[in-house]
C-alpha positions as CSV (number, residue, x, y, z in Angstrom):
1,M,140.8,42.3,127.4
2,D,142.0,39.2,129.3
3,Q,141.1,40.4,132.8
4,F,137.8,40.7,134.5
5,E,137.7,44.1,136.2
6,V,135.5,44.3,139.3
7,P,135.0,46.9,142.0
8,E,136.6,46.4,145.4
9,D,134.4,44.8,148.1
10,A,134.3,48.1,150.0
11,E,132.8,49.9,147.0
12,I,130.1,47.2,146.6
13,L,129.3,47.6,150.3
14,D,129.1,51.4,150.0
15,V,126.9,51.5,146.8
16,L,124.7,48.4,147.3
17,G,124.7,48.2,151.1
18,V,125.8,44.5,151.2
19,E,129.3,43.0,151.4
20,P,130.2,40.3,148.9
21,E,130.5,36.9,150.4
22,L,133.2,34.4,149.4
23,S,131.9,31.2,147.8
24,A,132.5,28.2,150.0
25,S,133.5,26.1,146.9
26,E,135.3,28.6,144.7
27,E,138.0,30.8,146.3
28,M,137.9,33.6,143.7
29,T,134.1,33.7,143.4
30,R,132.1,36.4,145.1
31,I,128.4,36.3,145.8
32,V,126.2,39.4,146.3
33,R,122.7,38.8,147.7
34,L,120.2,41.7,147.4
35,P,116.7,41.7,148.7
36,G,114.0,43.2,146.5
37,G,110.4,44.3,147.0
38,E,107.5,41.9,147.2
39,G,109.5,38.9,148.3
40,E,112.0,39.1,145.5
41,S,115.7,38.4,146.0
42,L,118.6,38.8,143.5
43,T,121.8,36.8,143.7
44,L,124.8,37.8,141.6
45,S,127.9,35.6,141.7
46,Y,131.0,36.4,139.7
47,D,134.2,34.3,139.1
48,I,137.1,36.7,138.6
49,P,139.7,34.3,137.0
50,G,136.9,32.4,135.1
51,R,135.5,35.7,133.8
52,S,131.9,34.5,134.4
53,V,128.8,35.9,136.0
54,R,125.6,34.2,137.2
55,L,122.4,36.1,138.0
56,Q,119.5,34.5,139.8
57,L,116.1,36.2,140.5
58,Q,113.7,34.6,143.0
59,R,110.3,35.6,144.2
60,Q,108.9,33.8,147.3
61,Q,111.6,31.1,146.9
62,E,110.6,30.4,143.3
63,L,113.4,30.8,140.7
64,L,112.3,33.2,138.0
65,L,115.6,33.8,136.2
66,D,118.9,31.9,136.1
67,L,121.3,33.6,133.7
68,F,125.0,32.6,133.2
69,R,127.4,34.5,131.0
70,E,131.1,33.9,130.2
71,G,133.6,36.4,128.8
72,A,133.0,39.1,131.4
73,E,135.3,42.1,131.0
74,R,134.0,44.7,133.5
75,L,131.6,44.9,136.4
76,R,130.7,48.4,137.5
77,L,128.2,50.0,139.8
78,R,126.0,53.0,138.9
79,S,124.1,55.0,141.5
80,D,122.3,58.4,141.3
81,A,119.3,60.0,142.9
82,K,116.9,57.9,140.8
83,S,118.4,54.4,140.7
84,T,121.2,52.0,141.6
85,A,122.4,49.4,139.1
86,I,125.1,46.9,138.3
87,E,126.4,46.7,134.8
88,V,128.5,43.9,133.4
89,D,130.2,44.1,130.0
90,F,131.0,40.9,128.1
91,Q,132.9,40.0,125.0
92,T,133.7,36.7,123.4
93,E,135.1,35.8,120.0
94,S,131.6,35.9,118.5
95,T,129.5,38.2,120.8
96,R,129.6,41.3,122.9
97,G,127.1,42.8,125.2
98,T,126.0,44.4,128.4
99,L,123.9,43.0,131.3
100,D,122.2,45.9,133.1
101,I,120.8,45.0,136.5
102,Q,118.8,47.8,138.2
103,V,118.4,47.0,141.9
104,R,116.7,50.2,143.1
105,P,114.1,51.4,143.2
106,A,112.8,48.1,141.7
107,I,114.6,45.2,140.1
108,L,114.8,45.6,136.3
109,I,117.1,43.4,134.1
110,K,118.1,44.3,130.6
111,D,120.4,42.1,128.5
112,R,121.8,43.2,125.2
113,T,124.0,40.8,123.3
114,L,125.1,41.4,119.7
115,L,127.3,39.5,117.3
116,A,130.9,40.8,117.4
Protein backbone atom coordinates (compact mmCIF):
# COMPACT_ATOMS: atom_id res chain seq x y z
CA MET A 1 0.00 0.00 0.00
CA ASP A 2 1.53 3.29 -1.10
CA GLN A 3 -1.10 5.60 0.31
CA PHE A 4 -1.80 6.61 3.92
CA GLU A 5 -5.55 6.29 4.51
CA VAL A 6 -6.93 8.67 7.15
CA PRO A 7 -10.46 9.59 8.23
CA GLU A 8 -11.99 12.87 7.10
CA ASP A 9 -11.61 15.78 9.53
CA ALA A 10 -15.39 15.69 10.17
CA GLU A 11 -15.20 12.05 11.34
CA ILE A 12 -12.35 12.88 13.71
CA LEU A 13 -14.39 15.77 15.14
CA ASP A 14 -17.45 13.52 15.50
CA VAL A 15 -15.62 10.63 17.23
CA LEU A 16 -12.92 12.46 19.23
CA GLY A 17 -14.66 15.79 19.83
CA VAL A 18 -11.78 17.86 18.45
CA GLU A 19 -11.05 19.09 14.95
CA PRO A 20 -7.62 18.40 13.49
CA GLU A 21 -5.45 21.49 13.09
CA LEU A 22 -3.27 22.15 10.08
CA SER A 23 0.43 22.32 10.89
CA ALA A 24 1.87 25.80 10.45
CA SER A 25 5.02 24.38 8.87
CA GLU A 26 3.76 21.36 6.89
CA GLU A 27 0.72 21.82 4.64
CA MET A 28 -0.38 18.16 4.61
CA THR A 29 0.26 17.49 8.30
CA ARG A 30 -2.68 17.37 10.71
CA ILE A 31 -2.44 17.73 14.49
CA VAL A 32 -4.99 16.34 16.96
CA ARG A 33 -4.70 17.53 20.57
CA LEU A 34 -6.63 15.60 23.20
CA PRO A 35 -6.85 16.40 26.90
CA GLY A 36 -6.62 13.48 29.30
CA GLY A 37 -7.24 13.06 33.01
CA GLU A 38 -4.89 14.21 35.76
CA GLY A 39 -3.19 16.91 33.69
CA GLU A 40 -2.38 14.62 30.78
CA SER A 41 -2.50 15.66 27.16
CA LEU A 42 -2.03 13.63 24.01
CA THR A 43 -0.86 15.10 20.71
CA LEU A 44 -1.07 13.06 17.53
CA SER A 45 0.32 14.50 14.33
CA TYR A 46 0.23 12.74 10.99
CA ASP A 47 1.84 13.57 7.67
CA ILE A 48 -0.31 12.15 4.90
CA PRO A 49 2.13 12.19 1.92
CA GLY A 50 5.08 11.35 4.22
CA ARG A 51 3.13 8.40 5.71
CA SER A 52 4.38 9.21 9.21
CA VAL A 53 2.84 9.60 12.66
CA ARG A 54 4.14 11.25 15.81
CA LEU A 55 2.56 10.68 19.22
CA GLN A 56 3.43 12.73 22.29
CA LEU A 57 2.07 12.23 25.80
CA GLN A 58 2.55 14.91 28.44
CA ARG A 59 1.59 15.17 32.09
CA GLN A 60 1.71 18.59 33.71
CA GLN A 61 3.81 19.91 30.79
CA GLU A 62 6.38 17.11 31.24
CA LEU A 63 6.98 14.96 28.15
CA LEU A 64 6.44 11.28 29.03
CA LEU A 65 6.39 9.75 25.55
CA ASP A 66 7.58 10.91 22.14
CA LEU A 67 7.00 8.23 19.50
CA PHE A 68 7.62 8.61 15.76
CA ARG A 69 6.77 5.99 13.13
CA GLU A 70 7.08 5.92 9.34
CA GLY A 71 5.37 3.60 6.89
CA ALA A 72 1.84 4.41 8.09
CA GLU A 73 -0.83 2.72 5.98
CA ARG A 74 -4.12 3.38 7.76
CA LEU A 75 -5.38 5.53 10.62
CA ARG A 76 -8.81 4.59 11.88
CA LEU A 77 -11.04 5.46 14.79
CA ARG A 78 -12.82 3.00 17.06
CA SER A 79 -15.55 3.97 19.49
CA ASP A 80 -18.08 1.98 21.48
CA ALA A 81 -19.84 2.21 24.85
CA LYS A 82 -16.64 1.27 26.73
CA SER A 83 -13.83 3.12 24.96
CA THR A 84 -12.63 5.41 22.19
CA ALA A 85 -9.36 4.72 20.40
CA ILE A 86 -7.18 5.60 17.45
CA GLU A 87 -5.46 2.75 15.60
CA VAL A 88 -2.60 3.22 13.16
CA ASP A 89 -1.34 0.35 10.99
CA PHE A 90 2.24 0.46 9.72
CA GLN A 91 4.27 -1.54 7.25
CA THR A 92 7.81 -1.10 5.99
CA GLU A 93 10.11 -3.46 4.11
CA SER A 94 11.21 -5.09 7.35
CA THR A 95 8.45 -4.46 9.90
CA ARG A 96 4.70 -4.32 10.33
CA GLY A 97 2.61 -3.35 13.30
CA THR A 98 -0.21 -1.47 14.95
CA LEU A 99 -0.18 1.47 17.32
CA ASP A 100 -3.35 1.38 19.44
CA ILE A 101 -4.05 4.62 21.31
CA GLN A 102 -7.01 4.46 23.69
CA VAL A 103 -8.11 8.00 24.55
CA ARG A 104 -11.22 7.28 26.65
CA PRO A 105 -11.97 6.47 29.40
CA ALA A 106 -8.24 6.78 30.12
CA ILE A 107 -5.14 7.05 27.96
CA LEU A 108 -3.60 3.66 27.21
CA ILE A 109 -1.00 3.12 24.48
CA LYS A 110 -0.13 -0.28 22.98
CA ASP A 111 2.51 -0.65 20.28
CA ARG A 112 2.98 -3.96 18.49
CA THR A 113 5.74 -4.20 15.91
CA LEU A 114 6.90 -7.44 14.28
CA LEU A 115 9.41 -8.34 11.62
CA ALA A 116 7.70 -8.58 8.24
